[in-house]
N, C-alpha and C positions, 0 to 999 in steps of 0.2 A: 347327609343325603345318601342313600343306598342306590347304587347303579344296578342295571339288570344284571352285570356279570356276577355281582355279589349275592344276589337274591336267590331265594329257592328254585332251583332249576335253571339257574342262570349258567352262563357258558363256563365258568370256572368250576361249579358243581358237576355239571354234565362231562367235561373232559377229565375230572378226578375220577368219576364213576366209570368211565370208559377206559381209563387205564386199570382200573380195580377188575373190571371185566376181562380185559386182555390178560392180566395177571392169571386170572381163574382159567381161562382159556388154555393158555400154554401149559398150565398143569395137567391137561389132558392129552398133550401131543406126545406121541412116544419119541423118546431121545434116539437120535440116529445121526451118522454123519451128515446126512442130508437136511436134517431139521434143526440142528444145533444152531447154525448161523442164522438161519431164517428166524427162530425163535428170538435170538438176541436182538435181530433188526427190528422185529415186530415190537418188543417191549421198549427198546431205545425210541422209536419212532411215537409210540403212544405216550412213553413219559415225557417227551420233549413238548408236547402239546402246552403243558402248564408253564413251563420254562420260556417258550415263545410268547405266551400271554403275557407273562409278567414282563419281560422286555419290550413288548409293544405298548404297554401300559405306562411304563417309565418313559419311553420317548415320547408318547403322547402328551404326558404330563409336562415335560420339558418343553415341548412345542407350545402349549398353552402358556407356560410361564415366560418364556423367551419370545414366542413367535408373534 
């Protein structure tokens, strides 16, 4: 059984594409003392979407098994 998250255009695919788009965007930003930390935060936040999704899926699976 394939969930919507795994399917074409699902949340996992869209969050990965978003992360890739953010990486492309930050390549266009001029490096300066004002932008360096902001770029780091943006990349970290965009990348954490996938990690948060995986953690939520694991917890949901545990709840279904033991809940």
